[in-house]
C-alpha positions as CSV (number, residue, x, y, z in Angstrom):
1,X,22.7,24.9,-2.9
2,X,20.1,26.7,-5.0
3,X,18.5,25.0,-8.1
4,X,20.3,27.5,-10.4
5,X,23.7,26.8,-8.8
6,X,23.0,23.0,-9.0
7,X,22.3,23.4,-12.8
8,X,25.5,25.4,-13.3
9,X,27.6,22.8,-11.5
10,X,25.9,20.0,-13.3
11,X,26.7,21.6,-16.7
12,X,30.3,21.9,-15.8
13,X,30.6,18.3,-14.5
14,X,28.8,17.0,-17.6
15,X,31.1,19.0,-19.9
16,X,34.1,17.8,-18.0
17,X,33.0,14.2,-18.1
18,X,32.2,14.4,-21.8
19,X,35.6,15.8,-22.6
20,X,37.3,13.0,-20.5
21,X,35.3,10.3,-22.2
22,X,35.9,11.7,-25.6
23,X,39.7,11.8,-24.9
24,X,39.5,8.1,-23.8
25,X,37.6,7.1,-26.9
26,X,40.0,9.0,-29.1
27,X,42.8,6.8,-27.9
28,X,40.8,3.8,-29.1
29,X,39.5,5.2,-32.4
30,X,41.5,5.3,-35.6
31,X,42.8,8.7,-36.8
32,X,40.0,11.1,-38.1
33,X,42.3,12.2,-41.0
34,X,44.9,10.5,-43.2
35,X,47.3,13.2,-42.1
36,X,46.9,12.9,-38.3
37,X,50.0,11.9,-36.3
38,X,50.0,9.8,-33.2
39,X,51.0,12.8,-31.1
40,X,47.9,14.7,-32.1
41,X,45.7,12.9,-29.5
42,X,47.9,13.9,-26.6
43,X,48.3,17.5,-27.8
44,X,44.6,17.6,-28.6
45,X,43.8,16.8,-24.9
46,X,46.0,19.7,-23.8
47,X,44.3,22.1,-26.3
48,X,40.9,21.0,-24.9
49,X,42.0,21.5,-21.3
50,X,42.2,25.3,-22.0
51,X,38.4,25.4,-22.0
52,X,37.8,23.5,-18.8
53,X,38.3,26.6,-16.6
54,X,35.5,28.4,-18.4
55,X,32.9,26.0,-17.0
56,X,34.4,26.0,-13.5
57,X,34.4,29.8,-13.3
58,X,30.9,29.8,-14.8
59,X,29.6,27.5,-12.1
60,X,31.1,29.7,-9.4
61,X,29.6,32.8,-11.0
62,X,26.2,31.1,-11.3
63,X,26.4,30.2,-7.6
64,X,27.3,33.7,-6.5
65,X,25.7,35.8,-9.2
66,X,22.9,33.8,-10.8
67,X,21.3,36.8,-12.5
68,X,24.4,37.6,-14.5
69,X,24.3,35.7,-17.8
70,X,28.1,35.6,-18.1
71,X,28.2,32.7,-15.7
72,X,25.7,30.7,-17.7
73,X,27.6,31.5,-20.9
74,X,30.8,30.2,-19.5
75,X,29.0,27.0,-18.3
76,X,27.5,26.6,-21.7
77,X,31.0,26.9,-23.4
78,X,32.4,23.9,-21.5
79,X,29.2,21.9,-21.8
80,X,28.8,22.5,-25.6
81,X,32.4,21.8,-26.3
82,X,32.1,18.5,-24.3
83,X,28.9,17.5,-26.1
84,X,30.5,18.1,-29.5
85,X,33.7,16.2,-28.7
86,X,31.8,13.3,-27.0
87,X,29.3,13.0,-29.9
88,X,32.1,12.8,-32.5
89,X,34.3,10.3,-30.5
90,X,31.2,8.2,-29.6
91,X,29.9,8.1,-33.2
92,X,33.4,7.1,-34.4
93,X,33.7,4.3,-31.9
94,X,30.1,3.0,-32.4
95,X,30.1,3.2,-36.2
96,X,33.7,2.5,-37.2
97,X,36.0,1.2,-34.4
98,X,33.4,-1.4,-33.1
99,X,30.5,-1.1,-35.4
100,X,27.3,-1.9,-33.7
101,X,28.8,-2.3,-30.2
102,X,27.1,0.8,-28.8
103,X,23.6,2.2,-29.5
104,X,22.6,5.6,-31.0
105,X,25.8,5.9,-33.0
106,X,23.9,7.6,-35.9
107,X,22.3,10.1,-33.5
108,X,25.8,11.0,-32.1
109,X,27.2,11.3,-35.6
110,X,24.4,13.8,-36.6
111,X,24.9,15.8,-33.4
112,X,28.6,16.1,-34.0
113,X,28.0,17.7,-37.4
114,X,26.5,20.9,-36.0
115,X,26.8,21.3,-32.2
116,X,30.0,23.3,-32.5
117,X,28.0,26.2,-34.0
118,X,26.3,27.1,-30.7
119,X,29.8,27.2,-29.2
120,X,30.8,30.0,-31.6
121,X,27.6,31.9,-30.7
122,X,28.3,31.6,-27.0
123,X,31.8,33.1,-27.5
124,X,30.2,36.0,-29.4
125,X,27.6,36.5,-26.7
126,X,30.4,36.5,-24.0
127,X,32.1,39.5,-25.8
128,X,28.7,41.3,-26.4
129,X,27.4,40.9,-22.9
130,X,30.6,41.4,-20.8
131,X,30.7,42.4,-18.0
132,X,27.2,42.9,-16.7
133,X,25.6,40.0,-18.6
134,X,22.8,42.3,-20.0
135,X,22.4,44.1,-23.3
136,X,23.7,47.7,-23.1
137,X,22.2,49.2,-26.2
138,X,20.0,48.6,-29.2
139,X,23.1,47.8,-31.3
140,X,24.1,45.0,-28.8
141,X,20.6,43.5,-29.1
142,X,20.7,43.5,-32.9
143,X,24.2,41.9,-32.9
144,X,22.9,39.1,-30.7
145,X,19.7,38.6,-32.8
146,X,21.6,38.5,-36.1
147,X,24.2,36.3,-34.6
148,X,21.5,33.8,-33.3
149,X,19.8,33.8,-36.7
150,X,23.1,33.2,-38.7
151,X,24.1,30.5,-36.2
152,X,20.8,28.8,-36.6
153,X,21.0,28.7,-40.4
154,X,24.6,27.6,-40.2
155,X,23.8,24.8,-37.9
156,X,21.0,23.6,-40.2
157,X,23.4,23.7,-43.2
158,X,25.9,21.5,-41.3
159,X,23.1,19.2,-40.0
160,X,22.1,18.2,-43.5
161,X,25.4,18.4,-45.3
162,X,26.6,15.0,-46.6
163,X,30.1,13.7,-46.0
164,X,32.3,12.8,-43.1
165,X,31.3,14.0,-39.6
166,X,34.9,14.8,-38.7
167,X,38.1,14.9,-40.7
168,X,38.2,13.1,-44.1
169,X,37.3,9.5,-43.0
170,X,34.0,7.9,-41.9
171,X,31.5,8.0,-40.2
172,X,29.4,10.1,-42.5
173,X,26.4,12.3,-41.6
174,X,23.4,9.9,-41.4
175,X,21.0,12.7,-42.3
176,X,23.1,14.2,-45.1
177,X,21.1,15.0,-48.2
178,X,22.6,13.4,-51.2
179,X,23.6,15.8,-54.0
180,X,23.3,18.9,-51.8
181,X,27.0,19.1,-50.9
182,X,28.1,21.8,-53.5
183,X,25.2,24.0,-52.6
184,X,25.6,23.5,-48.8
185,X,29.4,24.0,-49.0
186,X,28.9,27.4,-50.7
187,X,26.2,28.3,-48.2
188,X,28.4,27.3,-45.2
189,X,31.2,29.4,-46.6
190,X,29.0,32.5,-46.9
191,X,27.4,31.9,-43.5
192,X,30.8,31.5,-42.0
193,X,31.8,34.9,-43.3
194,X,28.6,36.4,-42.0
195,X,29.2,34.8,-38.5
196,X,32.7,36.3,-38.6
197,X,31.3,39.7,-39.4
198,X,28.9,39.4,-36.4
199,X,31.9,38.5,-34.2
200,X,33.8,41.5,-35.5
201,X,30.7,43.7,-34.8
202,X,30.5,42.4,-31.2
203,X,34.2,43.1,-30.7
204,X,33.9,46.7,-32.0
205,X,30.8,47.2,-29.8
206,X,32.9,46.1,-26.9
207,X,35.7,48.5,-27.7
208,X,33.2,51.4,-27.9
209,X,31.7,50.4,-24.6
210,X,35.2,50.3,-23.1
211,X,36.1,53.7,-24.3
212,X,32.9,55.1,-22.8
213,X,33.2,53.2,-19.5
214,X,34.5,54.6,-16.2
215,X,35.0,53.5,-12.7
216,X,34.2,49.8,-11.9
217,X,33.1,48.9,-15.4
218,X,36.4,50.2,-16.8
219,X,38.4,48.1,-14.4
220,X,36.3,45.1,-15.4
221,X,37.1,45.7,-19.0
222,X,40.8,46.0,-18.2
223,X,40.9,42.5,-16.7
224,X,39.3,41.1,-19.9
225,X,41.7,43.1,-22.2
226,X,44.7,41.9,-20.1
227,X,43.6,38.3,-20.7
228,X,43.1,38.8,-24.4
229,X,46.4,40.7,-24.8
230,X,48.3,37.8,-23.0
231,X,47.6,35.5,-26.0
232,X,50.1,36.9,-28.5
233,X,52.7,37.3,-25.7
234,X,52.4,33.7,-24.6
235,X,52.2,32.5,-28.2
236,X,55.3,34.2,-29.5
237,X,57.1,33.6,-26.2
238,X,56.4,29.8,-26.6
239,X,57.7,30.0,-30.2
240,X,60.9,31.6,-29.1
241,X,61.3,29.0,-26.3
242,X,60.7,26.2,-28.8
243,X,63.4,27.6,-31.1
244,X,66.0,28.2,-28.4
245,X,65.4,25.1,-26.1
246,X,63.2,22.7,-28.1
247,X,60.9,20.2,-26.5
248,X,60.7,16.5,-26.1
249,X,57.2,15.8,-24.6
250,X,54.7,18.6,-25.2
251,X,54.7,21.5,-27.6
252,X,55.3,24.8,-25.7
253,X,52.7,26.4,-27.9
254,X,50.0,24.0,-26.7
255,X,51.0,24.6,-23.1
256,X,50.8,28.4,-23.7
257,X,47.3,28.0,-25.1
258,X,46.2,25.9,-22.1
259,X,47.6,28.6,-19.7
260,X,46.0,31.4,-21.7
261,X,42.5,29.7,-21.9
262,X,42.3,29.0,-18.2
263,X,43.8,32.4,-17.3
264,X,41.2,34.1,-19.4
265,X,38.5,32.3,-17.5
266,X,40.0,33.4,-14.2
267,X,40.3,37.0,-15.4
268,X,36.6,37.0,-16.4
269,X,35.7,35.6,-13.0
270,X,37.7,38.3,-11.2
271,X,36.1,41.1,-13.3
272,X,32.5,39.9,-12.8
273,X,32.8,39.2,-9.1
274,X,35.0,42.4,-8.6
275,X,37.3,40.4,-6.4
276,X,40.7,42.3,-6.4
277,X,39.3,44.5,-9.1
278,X,41.7,47.4,-8.6
279,X,44.7,45.1,-8.5
280,X,44.7,45.2,-12.3
281,X,47.4,47.9,-12.4
282,X,49.7,45.8,-10.2
283,X,49.0,42.7,-12.3
284,X,49.8,44.6,-15.5
285,X,53.0,46.1,-14.2
286,X,54.2,42.7,-12.9
287,X,53.3,41.0,-16.2
288,X,55.1,43.6,-18.3
289,X,58.2,43.6,-16.0
290,X,58.6,39.9,-15.9
291,X,58.0,39.6,-19.6
292,X,60.8,42.2,-20.2
293,X,63.0,40.5,-17.6
294,X,62.5,37.1,-19.3
295,X,63.3,38.5,-22.8
296,X,66.3,40.4,-21.6
297,X,67.8,37.4,-19.8
298,X,67.1,35.2,-22.8
299,X,69.0,37.6,-25.1
300,X,71.9,37.9,-22.6
301,X,72.0,34.1,-22.2
302,X,72.1,33.3,-25.9
303,X,74.7,36.1,-26.5
304,X,77.0,34.8,-23.8
305,X,76.7,31.2,-25.0
306,X,77.5,32.3,-28.5
307,X,80.5,34.5,-27.5
308,X,82.0,31.8,-25.1
309,X,81.7,29.1,-27.7
310,X,82.6,30.9,-30.9
311,X,85.0,33.7,-29.9
312,X,86.7,32.2,-26.8
313,X,88.5,28.8,-26.4
314,X,85.8,27.2,-24.2
315,X,84.4,23.7,-24.9
316,X,81.8,21.3,-23.6
317,X,79.3,22.6,-21.0
318,X,81.5,25.4,-19.7
319,X,79.8,28.1,-21.8
320,X,76.4,27.0,-20.6
321,X,77.4,26.9,-17.0
322,X,79.2,30.2,-17.1
323,X,76.2,31.9,-18.8
324,X,73.8,30.4,-16.2
325,X,75.9,31.9,-13.4
326,X,75.9,35.3,-15.0
327,X,72.1,35.2,-15.5
328,X,71.6,34.2,-11.8
329,X,73.8,37.2,-10.8
330,X,71.9,39.6,-13.1
331,X,68.4,38.4,-12.1
332,X,67.9,40.4,-8.9
333,X,69.3,43.8,-9.9
334,X,67.8,43.7,-13.3
335,X,64.3,42.7,-11.9
336,X,64.4,45.7,-9.5
337,X,65.4,48.2,-12.1
338,X,62.8,46.9,-14.6
339,X,60.1,46.9,-12.0
340,X,60.8,50.4,-11.0
341,X,60.8,51.5,-14.6
342,X,57.5,49.7,-15.4
343,X,55.8,51.0,-12.2
344,X,56.6,54.6,-13.3
345,X,54.8,54.0,-16.6
346,X,52.1,51.4,-16.0
347,X,51.4,51.6,-12.2
348,X,52.0,55.3,-11.6
349,X,49.5,55.7,-8.8
350,X,50.9,52.9,-6.7
351,X,54.5,54.1,-7.5
352,X,53.7,57.7,-6.4
353,X,51.9,56.4,-3.3
354,X,54.8,54.3,-2.3
355,X,57.2,57.2,-2.8
356,X,54.9,59.5,-0.7
357,X,54.7,57.1,2.2
358,X,58.5,56.6,2.1
359,X,59.0,60.4,2.2
360,X,56.6,60.7,5.1
361,X,58.3,57.9,7.0
362,X,61.7,59.6,6.6
363,X,60.3,63.0,7.8
364,X,59.0,61.3,11.0
365,X,62.5,60.9,12.2
366,X,63.1,64.7,12.1
367,X,59.7,66.3,12.8
368,X,59.0,66.9,16.5
369,X,56.2,69.5,16.2
370,X,52.8,67.9,16.6
371,X,51.0,70.5,14.4
372,X,53.5,70.0,11.6
373,X,53.1,66.2,11.9
374,X,49.3,66.5,11.8
375,X,49.4,68.6,8.6
376,X,51.9,66.3,7.1
377,X,49.8,63.2,7.9
378,X,46.7,64.7,6.4
379,X,48.6,65.7,3.3
380,X,50.1,62.2,2.9
381,X,46.7,60.6,3.4
382,X,45.1,62.8,0.7
383,X,47.9,62.1,-1.8
384,X,47.8,58.4,-1.3
385,X,44.2,57.6,-0.7
386,X,42.6,60.6,-2.6
387,X,39.5,60.8,-0.3
388,X,36.7,63.3,-0.8
389,X,37.6,64.8,2.6
390,X,40.1,64.1,5.4
391,X,40.2,65.0,9.1
392,X,42.6,64.0,11.9
393,X,41.4,63.6,15.5
394,X,43.9,63.3,18.4
395,X,43.1,62.6,22.0
């Protein structure tokens, strides 16, 4: 293993260990806010697990493509998140839960006040540098420079702002400057707006680069866009599931966020490594078709249960069982019809290629002339593969 790869894996393991230790300490610490509920710690751990995949994919990218800064950014995201969480949980344990039991509690409390700011800068850098990991234009360089400057000033403001490190209960910032809270609060609010503007500029710059891209770069962008677009789908889908079915253990929204975060990391890894790059059309078509299938079956299921319970003389679990049987019968035919419809619109090239091959296969049963078969084979290959040139050689 090269030294760079070792550093990347060490960053991921360190971030993972820090997240795990912070989760353990959080179970021992009192709530950070007077409004925190007991379930918050468990759900908080699930929220955090959404970021673990970033470091893992980053370590893999650093190993295979050490010159691409995207891998280092992903490693930095998990490492910085772990550091921030560990510092806050450690400071709370050392200064509040068991005051004086552990050393360097004040140092950890100070680190917890500002180390989340570099995490925001890393996310902005990920958007600005994707997919090559290098600056593409002067505007991208200026976005990163301004973002770094604003993030530095914001971190300094948080580093010396007095008050609680986390939530609304102690410990407090050991280096907070007394009397500066009103000024620093106003400054932080303005700096937060400026950092949001930098993030918006990075997003707009990425959209412009996507519109100008072609070939491999465009496919890489499409993986990233698919991952981003999946968030509202998973979010609203989980809300609907929560309303229809409910939950007893974990909030479906939290599960959806965990799946989205790690799915985004995987999509970035596929885009940068170009592994299965041109499978994006198939992934999109399958995602859309199964999303439509799920929504359609959910509507039919709810409607059937309502009709059987309210309009017909059925009681108990009979409506639910009958609706389930109907949904099971509809699944196969509805999936095939939706998949065919989606392929015609979102995966047209694969749909046309499959139809062309099917047509050629059927003609093989009737064609006996070798010259006609040769011309037909070349025509089919050109339509399906779209090569620059095609030739057929027969012994």
